[in-house]
N, C-alpha and C positions, 0 to 999 in steps of 0.2 A: 701520231703527233710526233713531231721531230723534237728531241731534246736537246741535242747538240747543236751548237751554233754553227752555221755555215759561214764561212769567211771568204770573200773575194779578195784576192792579192792583186796589187796593181802590177801591170806589165813594166819591165826594166828593160832599157836598151843601151847599149855601150857604143860610144862612137867618139870622133874627133871634132873638136870646135873648129869650125870654118869662119865664123864670123862673130864679133862681139862689138859691133859699131853702135847698136841701139841700146838704148838705157834699159837696163834690167832685162835684157833678152839676148840669147845666144842662139846661133844656128849649129846644129850638130848634124854632122854627116855619119850615117850608120851604114855599115857594109855588111851583107850576109853572103855566103858561099853555099851554094847547092849544086848537086849533080843534076845535069840535064836529062830529062826523062828519055829523049829519044837518042841523043848522041853520046850520053854517058860521059860528058865532059864537065869538070867543075867550072861553074860560071859564077862571077861576082855581080851582085847588084847592089845599088846603093840608093838611100833615100835620104833627104834633108829634113829635120823637124826643128821647128822654133820652140825654145824652151825658156822658161822663166827662171832669172839668175837674180835673186832678191839683193845681194851684196855687190853684184858686178865682179865677182872673184875669179870667174874662168876666162882664160886668155886663149888666142888662136893658137892652135896645134896641141892643145891639152887633150888628154883621154879623160872623158867624163862619162858617168852613168846618168841617165835621166829616168824618170818614172812618170806614170799617167798622173794627171791632177785635173782640177776643174778647169773648165775654159777661162782662161785670162783675156783672150782677145778671139777674133775670127780664126786665126791659124795657131794660136799658142795654146796648146792643151798637155804640154808636158812641163816638168820642173826640173831644175838641177838637183840631183841626189848626193852624188860625191864626185870628187876629182881623184884622179889617180895619179 
């Protein structure tokens, strides 16, 4: 029997706000850099995530950190953690 509690930490992503038009929702563009397995060149890939912003405080162009959360809608499963 396991006595120590196992704790699952939420994923965190850092990116730039690309849209804040919707109420309580922001769209965050997250870029990642990795080395191509065959050509050994560094490649950038990006993804966009919809995140919940309860107070509508994030603005376009700001760097923010988002964390996993409960599903707020069909596409919104992240929430704003902090602004940089």
